[in-house]
N, C-alpha and C positions, 0 to 999 in steps of 0.2 A: 468685293462682295463676300469673299471668304472671311475676311477680317470682320465684316459686319455680322455675318452669321455666327462667327465665333463669339462675339460679344453678346449677341442675343442669347446664345446657348448658355453662356455664363450667367447672365441675368436670370434666365428661367431656372437654371439649376440652383442659383442662390435663393430665389424665392421659394422653390420647392423645399430646400433644406431648412429654411427659416420656419416654414409652416410645419414641417415634421421634426422640429427641434426636440420636442418631447411629446409624449402621448397626450398631454393636456393641450398643447398648442394645436395639434392635429385635430383633436376632438372639438376644440373651440371653433376652428375654421369650418369643419364639416357640419357642425350643428348650426352655424351661422348660415351656411348655404341652404341646408334643409329647411330651416325655419323661414328663410327668405322666400323660398318657393312655396312652401305650404301655406304660410300666412298671407302671402301675396295672392295666391289663388283663392283662398277663402274670402279675402277682402274684395277680390274681383267679382265673386258671386254676389256678395252683399251689394256692391255697387250696381250690378246689373238689375237686381231686384228694386233698388231705390230709383234708378233711372227710369225703368219701365213704368213703375207706379206713378212717379212724378209726371212722366209724359202723359199718362192718362188723365190725371187730375188737371194738368195744365191745359190740355185740350178742352176740357169742360170750361175752364176759366176764359179761354180765348173765344170759344164759341158763344159764351154768354156775354162777351164783351165787357167783362169786369174791369173797371178803371184800374190803370197801372199806377196811379198816383196816390194809392192808399195802402197802408200796412196794417196787418192784424196785430192786436195787442190783447193778450189774455190775462185777466185778473182772476186770482184764485184764492178762495178762503175755505180751506178744507175741501169738501166735495162740491162746493158752490162755485160755479164758473160764470164769468162775465166777459164776453167777447166783444171788443170794440174795434172799429175800423177808423184809422186816423189818416189825415191828409198831410201830416208832417211827422217827423220822427218823434215818437211819444216819450220825450224826456223833458225835464224842466217844466216850463209853464205852457206847454202846447197842448195840454189835455182838453182845452176848449175846442180844439180842432178834431176831437174824437167823438164818435157817436156809437152808442151801444146797438149792436145788431141783434144780439140775443143773449139772454142770461138764464141761468137755471131757474125753472119755475115760471118763466114767461109764457103766457098763453099765445100760441101761434095764430089763433083765430080771433085775437082781440079786436074790438071795434076800433075802426080808424086806422088799422094797420096798413102800411103802404104796400107791403109785399104780399104776394100770393102765399097763403099760410104754410103749405107743405108740399112735398113731392106728390104730384097727383097721378094716380094710376090711370092709364088709358084702357087697359084690360082689367075690368073690375073683378075682384074675387073676395072671398071671406078673409083672406090674409092681408093684414094691414102693412106689415113690414116685408119689404122685398129682399130676397136673398140672391145675390149675383154669384153664379158658380165660377165664372171665369171672365177674362177680358176678350175672349175670342168672339169675333163678329160684332163688336160694339160699334155703333154709329151714332153720331150726334147731329142734331138739326136745330138751328136757331128758330124760335118762334117770335115774330115781330108784331108790334102793334101796327095795324094798317094805316093809322093816321100819322103817327110820329116816327115810324120805322125803327123804333127802339126795341132792342131785344128784351122781351118780358119773361121768357122762359126758354128752356132747352129740352127738346125731346131726345131721349136716349133709348135706343134699342140695343138689346144685349142677348146673349145666348143664341147668336146667329139669327137674330130677328124673331126669336120665339117669344120674347117678353119686351116690354117697353115701359117707360116711365117719363113723366114730365117733371123737370126740376125747376122750382120757382127761382126768381131772381135772388131772393134772400138766401135760399139754399146754395146757389152757385157762389154768391159772395162769401158765404161762410167757409167755403172750401179754400179760400185764400190762406187760412191758418194751417191746415195740414199740408197744403201745397208748399208753403214757406218752409216747414220742417223737412219735407222730402227734398226740396231743392238744396238746403244746407247739408242734409245727410249725404247726398251724392258728392258734394265737395269734400266732406270729411273722408269719404271712402277713397277718393283719389289721393288725398294727402297721406293716408295710412298705407296705401299701396306703395307710394314713393318712399315712405319711411323705411320700408323693409329693405329696399335696395340701398338706401343710405346707410342703414345699420350694417349691411354686409360690407359696404365699402370701409366704414370706420373700423369694423372688426378686423378686416384684412390689413388695414394700415397699422393697427396696434400690434398685430402679430409680426408683420414684416419689419417694423422698426423697434420692436421690443419696448413699446411705449406703454408703461403702466397706466398713466392718466387716460389714454384712449381705451384701454381695457375696461377701466372702471366707468368711463363714459358710456360704454355699451350697457353696462349693468344699470346705470342711471336711466338710460333710454328704455330699457326693458321694464324697469319699475313703473315708469310713466305709462308705457303701453299697456301693461297689465292692469294698472289702476283705471285707465280709460276704458279698457275692455269690460271690466267689472261694472263700471258706471253705465256704459251703454246698454248692458243687459237690463239693469234697473230702469234706465230711461225709456227703453222700448216698451216695457210694461206700463210705465206711467203715461207715455204718449198714447198707448192703446186706450187707457182709461179716459183721457181727455178727448180723444177722437170719438169714442163711443158716446160719451156724455154730450158732445156737441152735435154729432152728425147722425148717429145710428139709433140711439134710444128712442122709445116712444115719447111723443111730445116735443121732439125737436123738429125744426123746419124741414129737414131732409128725411129723417126716419128711413134711411137707406144705407146699406153697407157697400161703399164703393171699393173697398179693399178687403174682401173677406178672408183672403189667404195671406195677406202681406205680413202681418205681425207674427203669425206662426212660422212662416218661412224665414223671416229675419231672425227670430229667436233660435230656430234650428241651425242657422249658420253662425250666430254670435256665440252660442255656448261652446261649440268646438273651437272657435277663435279664442275664447277666454281660456280654455284648456291648453291650447298651444302657447298662449302667452305665459301662463303659469309654468308650464314645462320649460319654456325658454328662459324664464327668469331664474328658476331653481338651478338648471344646468349651467347657465352662464355665470351665475354667482359662484357656484362651486368651482368651476374651471378658472374663473378670474382670480379667485383667492389663491389657487395653486400656481397659476402662471405668474401672478405678481410676486409671490413668495420665491419662485424659482428665479425670476429676473433680478429681484433684489439681492439674492444671495450668490448668484453665479456670474453676473455680468462684470467682466474685467476687460477693459479696452486697451488697445495698443497705445503706448506712451501714456499710461494711466494718468488722468488729470488730478490735480489736487482737490481737496474737499470743496473749496469755494467754487471751483468750476463746475463740479458735479451738482452743487446746489443751484447754480444758475441754469444748468442743463435741465434740471427737474422743473424749474419755473418756466423754462422755454417749452417743455413738453406740455405743461399745464396750459400755457397760452395757446399752443398749437391745438390742443383739445378744444378750448373755447372758440377758436377760429372755426373749426369744423362744425361744432355745434351751432355756431351763429349762422353759418352758411345755410344749413337746413331750416332751422326754426325761423330765421328772418325771411328767407325767400318764401317759405310756406305761409307765414302770417300775412305778408304783404300781397301775396298772390291770391289768398282767400279774400282779402279786402277788395282788391282790384276786380276780381271776378264778380263780387257783389255789386260793385260800382257799374259794371258793364251789363250784367245779365239779370238783375233783379229790380224790384220797384224802388230800391235805394237810388238807382240811376236817375229816376224822375225827381226825387226829393233832394238830391245833393245840390248845393248852391255854389260850390267852388270846385267843381270836378276837374278843370284844367290844372289847378294847383295840386290836387291829389295825384293826378296822372304824372305830373312833372316829378314829384317826390318819388313815386314808384319807379319811373324810368331811371332816375339818377341813382337810386339804390341798386337796381339790378345791374346797371352798367358798371358801377364802381366796386361792387362787393368782391368780385374775383381779384381785381388789382389790389383791393384793400387787404385781402388775405395774403397775397404775394408780398405786399409791403410789410405786413406784420411778421412774415417768415424771414425774409432776407434782412430786414432791419436789425433783427436780433443776431442772426448768424454772422453777419458781417459788421455789426455795431455801426450802422449808418445812422447818424443823428438826424439828419434832415428827413430821411425816409421814415424814421420812427416818429418824427413830429407830424408828418403827413398822415401816418396811420392813426395817431392819437386824435388829430383833427377830424378825420372821417368818422372815427368811433363816436366822438362826442356829438358830431352832426347827426349821425343815425339816431342816437338816443334822444337828442333834443327835438329833431324833426318829427319823429314818430310819436313822441310824447305830446307834441303840440297838436297832433291830430285829434286828441280828445276834446279840443275846443269845438270840433265839428260835431253837430248833433247826430248826423247820420252815422258817423264812426262810433260815437259813444253808444248809440242805440244798438249797433251791430255787436259791440263789445258786451253789452248787458244781456242782449237777447240770445246770443249764440255761444254756448259754453266752450265749444271746441276752439272757436276763434279767440275767445278770452284766454284759454290756456296757452295757445300758440303765441299770443302777443306777450303774455307775462313771461313765459320761458325765454322768448326771443330777447326781451329787455334784460333779463337776468344774465344770459350768456354773453350778451354784448358788454354788460357791466363787468363780468368776469374777465373778458378779453382786455378791457381797459385797465383793470386793476393789475393783472399780471403783466400787461405791457409796461406799466409804470415800474413795476418791480424789476423787470428785465432791463429797462432803460437805466435805472439807477446802478445796475451791475456792469455797465459799459466800462471797458478799460481794466477789468479784473481778470482777463485771461481767456475768456471763452472763445472769442473770435480768433485769437492767436493759436489756441489749441486746435480748433477746427481747421485752420489753415495748415498747420504742421501735419496733422493726420492726413488731410487730403493730399498734400505733397508727397508724403511717404507712400501712400497707397497708389498714387498715380505713377510713382517711380518704380513700382514693383518691389519695394522694400518690405521684407518679411521680418519685422522686429520680434524679438522674444517678448513674451507678455510679462509685464511687471507693473508694480504700483510705485508711487512716490515714497511710500513709507516702508522702510526696510523691514521693520518688525512685523508689519502687517503682511508684507510679502512672504516672509519666512513662515508665519503662521498659516497663511493661505496655502502655501505649497505643502505644508506638513499635514494639513487636514483634508484637502480636496484638490483635484486636478484643476489646472487653469482652463477656463472656459472662455472662448472668444464669441461674443454675441454681437450681431449687427445692431446698430442703433441709429437714431436720428442724428447723432453727432458726426457720423461719417456716411457719405453716400456710397452706394454699391460700387465697387471698383471695376472699371472696364478692363483692367489688365489681368484679372483673375488671380489675385494674390490669395493667400490662405485665410479667407474670411468665412469659409463654409464649414461648420462643425455641427454635429448633431448626436443625440443619444442613440446608440445602436444596440443597447442591451434590453430591448423590449419588443414584444409583438402582441397581437390581439389575443393570442391564446392564453398568455399568462401576464396580461398587463397589470393585474393587481398584485403581482409578486414584487416585493421590495428588493430591488437589485441595485448594486452600485452603478453609477452613471459611466458609460463608456462613450466617448465622443470621437467621431471619425473626422479627420481633417483632410480636405481635398486641396492639393496644390496644383496650380496651373502655371507651367513654366513658359517663359518666353525664349525664343531662339537666342543663342549666344549668352544665356545666363543659366545658372544652376541654383538650386535651392537645397540648403543643408539643414536637416532637422537638428534642433538644439539638443544637446546631450543632457 
């Protein structure tokens, strides 16, 4: 137990020292934690608002017994809107299965109309448009035709029974369109909450392993998140325009505001979210630049490898970065799709659902082993394992690309911008993993696996070698201009024996962090019984 506790203490101390290696690494880690919590909390509030509003709209749809085998498709020409309901995915030549339920300028009381023309007030007043103050005390009652037993309208009481309104069948069916948007919005919120914790994980990995590609991957993810946050602010205002034009304005079948505070509340949360994203992007980019510069100039490793090995090592880190990006974006994209397949009207329209489920299950079950195969195949130069990794990568790309032959998948891709972005990025990072996997495969036999093995053996044996490079002139120049710095990396796993791998800059504090001082690195040595460590002179 004592030996195990000692190893755990060494690992914890090693992690702490890597995080506090420089002021920039510490600030990078702390900002990652702070933004994870702050943005995750903001996204949670947005999700709560979306989920509550969708629940209310969905209750109206279920009470009105709106058919689940139809999807809403909006055609837009400037400010002119045409809302159609389709009994098949509205792509290709299936438009004949769509019928216009309302368009701008349509008279709601036209002769021969099938639907009750508008939301009918039970308590008559001079005010034509109803204004709902809150969701409190809302109750829904289906009104059925006595002969057919079919729901022809829905009576809604609100404001704790103080007011009531009757929603026509046409009005209820038109709510399918905002309901669809709200349903997808809450899926986006959950994905964005998960992305914050994934970003924290990949940031921590980059700091602990001195991986420059992972540091820049965080910047890339921040750029995407900031762009999406800016887009969603605009999209919320545009959805509000569409919602009011279809549901609220005079002359519409509903002429009633079911969500009077939703858009203001969402914007009040999205604007701080955008500010947090911009702040995170600026600070992360600044720190990433300095961290990458520090790692590139100061990292010298035990038994310094030749340049060709270092090139392979950088390709290996790039491949590792794409593996971790693939894990998040691929799982997110296919999870969004499978949730659509299970919990939306797409489930009724899908014709080959068992095949879609099978591809999803296969991807989820194999993606973690796929990542392990890609990692160990390069580190140990295992040809057969690498071949298996390549096969799975090609299978993922081909299998999910073939999904576009399914009309419901293609329609989801066209209709839902967030799903479209996740799918495209997922394909790109999988392609990146394939390309750098091939590059690493072509480098088998050039010394990377041998170097990794030698370093691991030296570290496990407790050997504390002096720091040197293979090039004597480079070594002399390095020693003359700057002290040797030992930085941990993905080339070597943390040593359980506690050899001298822990070093950090001790010449700074928060009071004068902006003062330019020479770096002073402290080295911690852990000695085993029966052995001694001698500092090189």
